[in-house]
ZAVO-691665 format. One record per residue: x, z, y of N, C-alpha, C in turn; residue in three letters. Coordinates in steps of 0.001 Angstrom, whole numbers, padded with zeros to 6 digits, always signed. Example, Ala and Ser with C-alpha at 12.3 -4.5 7.8 and 13.67 -1.06 7.14 Angstrom:
+013190+007800-005690+012300+007800-004500+013200+007800-003300ALA +012850+007080-002250+013670+007140-001060+012900+007870+000030SER 
END
This chain:
+060845-146064-023609+061952-145680-022760+062509-146917-022074MET +062957-146763-020859+063543-147877-020119+064907-148185-020714ILE +065191-149485-020855+066430-149904-021519+067669-149377-020800GLU +068729-149201-021591+069993-148704-021050+070497-149667-019987ALA +071109-149120-018966+071645-149957-017902+070597-150411-016908GLY +069400-149861-016982+068323-150221-016073+068742-149819-014665PHE +068790-150740-013763+069324-150494-012433+068204-150117-011464GLN +068480-149170-010607+067509-148758-009601+067237-149877-008604MET +068158-150816-008457+068002-151881-007479+067034-152970-007942SER +066577-152892-009177+065629-153883-009646+064320-153759-008887LEU +063688-154901-008678+062392-154874-008012+061366-154246-008946SER +060280-153797-008353+059201-153216-009152+058669-154247-010142THR +058513-155483-009705+058017-156528-010611+058959-156715-011791ALA +060257-156695-011548+061232-156855-012629+061175-155668-013590GLU +061019-154471-013065+060884-153292-013926+059648-153409-014809LYS +058556-153852-014217+057307-154019-014965+057509-155024-016097ILE +058126-156142-015781+058346-157188-016780+059246-156685-017908ILE +060293-155978-017585+061210-155475-018621+060517-154503-019569ARG +059758-153597-019008+059065-152616-019850+057987-153311-020680VAL +057239-154214-020069+056196-154940-020799+056808-155784-021921ALA +057937-156421-021655+058590-157227-022690+058975-156370-023888GLU +059551-155223-023628+059935-154329-024731+058706-153913-025536ALA +057611-153643-024857+056394-153237-025558+055818-154381-026382GLN +055805-155579-025829+055272-156737-026573+056171-157062-027758VAL +057484-157038-027558+058407-157360-028653+058325-156331-029781ARG +057879-155141-029467+057735-154104-030492+056381-154142-031169SER +055317-154455-030422+053996-154325-031000+052995-155416-030703GLY +053387-156433-029953+052484-157529-029677+051765-157405-028343GLY +050967-158395-028064+050259-158498-026786+049344-157302-026550TYR +048653-156889-027572+047718-155774-027412+048419-154424-027370ASN +049722-154388-027582+050468-153127-027575+050879-152708-026171ALA +050753-153599-025198+051147-153181-023863+049919-153001-022977PHE +050027-151998-022145+048937-151729-021207+049534-151334-019868SER +048772-151588-018828+049233-151228-017498+049442-149719-017401PHE +048589-148957-018065+048701-147497-018012+050023-147034-018608ARG +050380-147583-019783+051632-147198-020438+052848-147637-019628GLU +052767-148829-019071+053877-149322-018242+054040-148435-017014ILE +052931-148083-016385+053011-147252-015179+053615-145891-015490SER +053262-145313-016649+053854-144027-017044+055359-144153-017232LYS +055771-145213-017905+057193-145380-018208+058031-145615-016957GLU +057486-146353-016018+058230-146657-014797+058073-145549-013756ILE +056946-144848-013825+056697-143797-012841+056021-144316-011585GLY +055125-145280-011767+054345-145807-010646+052871-145763-011026ILE +052009-146038-010071+050574-146079-010343+050200-147442-010924LYS +049165-147453-011755+048689-148718-012325+048346-149723-011236SER +047847-149237-010118+047504-150128-009006+048724-150921-008535ALA +049906-150317-008634+051130-151028-008249+051393-152202-009179SER +051077-152032-010441+051252-153135-011395+050256-154243-011066ILE +049002-153854-010789+047978-154844-010443+048328-155610-009165HIS +049079-154978-008280+049521-155660-007069+050402-156857-007425TYR +051315-156665-008383+052241-157726-008790+051628-158672-009814HIS +050820-158134-010704+050200-158907-011787+048739-158486-011862PHE +047853-159212-011190+046454-158792-011098+045774-158543-012455PRO +046166-159323-013478+045540-159151-014791+046615-159076-015877THR +046196-158618-017025+047107-158580-018174+047557-159997-018530LYS +046660-160951-018400+047009-162349-018677+048098-162841-017723ALA +048028-162432-016455+049064-162814-015486+050422-162257-015903ASP +050426-161008-016350+051683-160399-016798+052160-161056-018091LEU +051247-161326-019022+051618-162005-020263+052230-163376-020003GLY +051649-164096-019074+052172-165412-018705+053566-165284-018083LEU +053741-164315-017203+055055-164092-016587+056092-163735-017649ALA +055696-162923-018624+056613-162546-019708+057063-163764-020500LEU +056102-164566-020945+056432-165738-021768+057282-166736-020984ALA +056940-166951-019724+057717-167892-018907+059141-167394-018687ASN +059288-166119-018385+060611-165537-018148+061454-165601-019420ARG +060855-165278-020549+061573-165293-021819+062038-166716-022142TYR +061159-167682-021959+061508-169085-022214+062614-169538-021273THR +062512-169163-020011+063552-169541-019044+064910-168960-019433ASP +064934-167692-019805+066198-167065-020208+066743-167711-021472ARG +065876-167973-022435+066310-168582-023684+066875-169974-023428PHE +066240-170712-022535+066688-172060-022199+068084-172027-021559THR +068349-171026-020761+069694-170875-020174+070722-170714-021291VAL +070406-169870-022288+071319-169693-023426+071510-171009-024177TYR +070441-171740-024394+070536-173013-025113+071408-174002-024354LEU +071223-174074-023048+072039-174978-022236+073508-174588-022298ASN +073774-173297-022302+075155-172819-022382+075778-173203-023727GLN +075019-173055-024793+075515-173434-026123+075860-174920-026150ILE +074971-175744-025610+075198-177191-025597+076444-177551-024782ALA +076670-176830-023690+077842-177096-022838+079144-176577-023448CYS +079058-175477-024179+080261-174828-024709+080894-175569-025884ASP +080091-176295-026642+080628-176934-027846+079935-178260-028120SER +080744-179211-028572+080178-180481-029003+079984-180507-030516GLU +080527-179503-031202+080415-179422-032647+079004-178969-033033ASP +078316-179801-033810+076923-179529-034159+076771-178261-034989LEU +077696-178027-035889+077653-176826-036724+077836-175562-035876SER +078747-175617-034930+078966-174477-034035+077716-174216-033209THR +077108-175272-032714+075869-175110-031946+074787-174435-032786ARG +074649-174875-034033+073633-174287-034899+073924-172807-035147LEU +075176-172481-035402+075544-171080-035635+075281-170221-034391HIS +075581-170751-033229+075331-170001-031998+073832-169848-031741GLN +073074-170862-032095+071612-170778-031975+071080-169673-032885TYR +071545-169645-034111+071124-168616-035059+071474-167226-034530ILE +072615-167109-033870+073042-165813-033324+072062-165262-032297GLU +071397-166127-031567+070388-165658-030615+069281-164891-031340LEU +068876-165381-032485+067823-164733-033270+068368-163486-033975PHE +069591-163593-034493+070205-162443-035168+070340-161268-034194ARG +070703-161566-032973+070847-160520-031962+069527-159768-031771HIS +068425-160486-031778+067115-159854-031587+066855-158786-032640ALA +067139-159096-033878+066805-158157-034953+067894-157110-035164ILE +069152-157496-035024+070222-156550-035331+070605-155666-034153GLN +070502-156170-032942+070910-155380-031780+069711-154820-031016HIS +068741-155688-030736+067562-155237-030001+066583-154490-030913ASP +066654-154785-032213+065721-154216-033202+064281-154614-032869LYS +064143-155838-032376+062832-156326-031957+062645-157774-032383LYS +061405-158190-032332+061046-159574-032622+061338-160449-031401MET +061383-161731-031632+061393-162706-030552+060055-162546-029820CYS +060073-162457-028505+058837-162256-027746+057818-163338-028052LEU +058225-164589-027997+057269-165674-028206+056847-165773-029667CYS +057704-165383-030593+057300-165311-031995+056235-164262-032199GLY +056416-163129-031551+055431-162056-031630+054106-162511-031026MET +054177-163143-029871+052954-163635-029235+052289-164732-030065LEU +053096-165580-030692+052534-166664-031511+051697-166117-032656ALA +052088-164955-033179+051322-164369-034284+049931-163939-033837SER +049724-163834-032533+048429-163445-031981+047785-164587-031193GLU +048228-165799-031402+047820-166930-030570+046309-167075-030436ALA +045581-166791-031492+044123-166976-031445+043429-166054-030457ASP +044052-164942-030120+043397-163983-029222+044065-163907-027853VAL +045089-164707-027633+045765-164704-026334+044961-165499-025313LEU +045054-165117-024046+044467-165962-022999+045122-167345-023048PRO +044350-168372-022740+044829-169748-022870+046153-170003-022148PHE +046339-169541-020903+047632-169796-020243+048816-169178-020999PRO +048616-168031-021622+049689-167399-022388+049944-168202-023660VAL +048869-168677-024303+049028-169549-025483+049879-170759-025131GLN +049583-171370-024001+050310-172567-023576+051777-172251-023280GLN +052030-171121-022671+053411-170735-022367+054205-170490-023646ALA +053567-169916-024640+054225-169691-025938+054527-171034-026595VAL +053596-171937-026501+053800-173282-027062+055002-173966-026404LYS +055147-173789-025109+056276-174370-024379+057602-173832-024927VAL +057647-172538-025242+058860-171949-025816+059240-172675-027104PHE +058276-172838-028003+058574-173470-029282+058907-174952-029116PHE +058201-175627-028223+058516-177036-027972+059936-177189-027425GLU +060333-176291-026525+061681-176353-025948+062741-176125-027022ALA +062485-175185-027917+063439-174925-029000+063536-176121-029943ASN +062411-176670-030323+062427-177838-031217+063146-179012-030571LEU +062837-179261-029324+063477-180377-028618+064986-180172-028525GLN +065419-178953-028221+066843-178676-028121+067527-178904-029472TRP +066947-178381-030525+067529-178576-031858+067598-180053-032218LEU +066538-180786-031918+066512-182222-032225+067615-182964-031477GLU +067801-182635-030211+068768-183354-029376+070214-182905-029567LEU +070409-181596-029747+071768-181068-029711+072327-180618-031055PHE +071502-180631-032084+071992-180231-033408+071694-181297-034461VAL +070496-181851-034448+070078-182749-035528+069866-184196-035097PHE +070423-184598-033988+070209-185953-033477+070635-187034-034458ALA +071649-186756-035285+072159-187756-036223+071435-187748-037573ASP +070499-186846-037742+069761-186733-039008+068647-187769-039071GLU +068230-188152-040286+067139-189123-040420+065821-188645-039796PRO +065546-187337-039886+064314-186794-039312+064651-185514-038535ASP +065138-185671-037304+065560-184507-036534+064439-183498-036301PRO +063212-183992-036148+062093-183071-035898+061846-182177-037115HIS +061889-182747-038306+061674-181955-039522+062784-180913-039694ALA +064020-181294-039421+065140-180359-039531+064989-179223-038507GLN +064616-179579-037293+064427-178574-036242+063299-177621-036616ALA +062218-178160-037138+061081-177332-037545+061482-176383-038671MET +062272-176864-039613+062739-176022-040713+063565-174845-040180LEU +064503-175117-039301+065369-174062-038777+064575-173048-037960VAL +063777-173526-037034+063012-172618-036180+062040-171777-037008LEU +061368-172392-037950+060424-171661-038805+061143-170623-039652SER +062291-170995-040193+063069-170061-041002+063518-168868-040171CYS +064006-169112-038977+064507-168020-038143+063391-167081-037700LEU +062288-167646-037249+061159-166804-036834+060602-166032-038036GLU +060504-166710-039177+060023-166035-040380+060978-164957-040862GLY +062263-165234-040778+063266-164243-041193+063207-163009-040296ALA +062962-163204-039000+062786-162059-038107+061587-161226-038538LEU +060503-161906-038830+059267-161221-039219+059443-160421-040512LEU +060042-161037-041508+060254-160358-042783+061230-159200-042617VAL +062298-159419-041862+063269-158344-041619+062605-157148-040957SER +061752-157428-039981+061054-156351-039282+060095-155632-040235LYS +059358-156386-041022+058398-155784-041957+059092-154948-043027ALA +060255-155402-043450+061002-154704-044499+061903-153609-043925MET +061983-153562-042598+062889-152622-041921+064310-152769-042469ASN +064720-154039-042583+066013-154356-043175+066586-155591-042488ASP +067494-155384-041556+068081-156496-040810+068866-157447-041703ALA +069304-156971-042874+070061-157858-043765+069174-158941-044379THR +067864-158727-044391+066953-159756-044895+067075-161032-044060ALA +067325-160871-042771+067525-162024-041894+068711-162848-042379PHE +069835-162170-042645+071036-162872-043079+070857-163537-044436ASP +070121-162914-045333+069856-163539-046634+069136-164872-046457LEU +068119-164879-045614+067369-166114-045375+068244-167167-044699ALA +069007-166757-043698+069863-167696-042973+070951-168249-043891VAL +071543-167409-044700+072573-167884-045629+072007-168916-046588ASN +070806-168696-047061+070173-169677-047967+069880-170974-047229GLN +069432-170861-045992+069176-172046-045177+070457-172852-044998LEU +071537-172180-044639+072803-172868-044425+073331-173466-045723MET +073117-172792-046841+073522-173309-048143+072774-174609-048441PHE +071493-174642-048127+070712-175862-048391+071201-177026-047539SER +071691-176761-046327+072247-177823-045495+073552-178340-046081PHE +074362-177461-046625+075626-177891-047203+075420-178746-048448ARG +074355-178472-049191+074072-179231-050418+073566-180635-050134LYS +072917-180795-048984+072330-182113-048717+073283-183057-048044SER 
END
């Protein structure tokens, strides 16, 4: 189903991307097809091919768009607060929102689980998402730590893993259990 608030003024390409993103976040790269997208939007598959000649082209557009949007949120967090703890909590909220409100996985986390079978450009775009997140955490949350990269890797891995376990268990509270333990370990050190 098309997400609530879907505006008729959206371009066909934007509609395609939104529907494809929802399908990938629910079931992975192989879960979306031009045929299913065309049915949901009410257009012919040929119209999708006009905007995205191949599935790889659409997958690449999805990963790039998701990374761009996520980066905007990260920049906003960095601008809104200089407090490192607040930044970390707001970063965690981005992931919590995915599981508790969207009831979906992180798009790039979902794609990463299929990295071995993704077209190379999509693999690279997914890698860019994770590199951007690690770099942001290193610079804006853990810059004063002895090993900012290790701390960033711990947080990102915990959040992506907590999303995965929460989804598998069909229990959004599993995410909070993992995050609470992560935050407890930071307070102890």
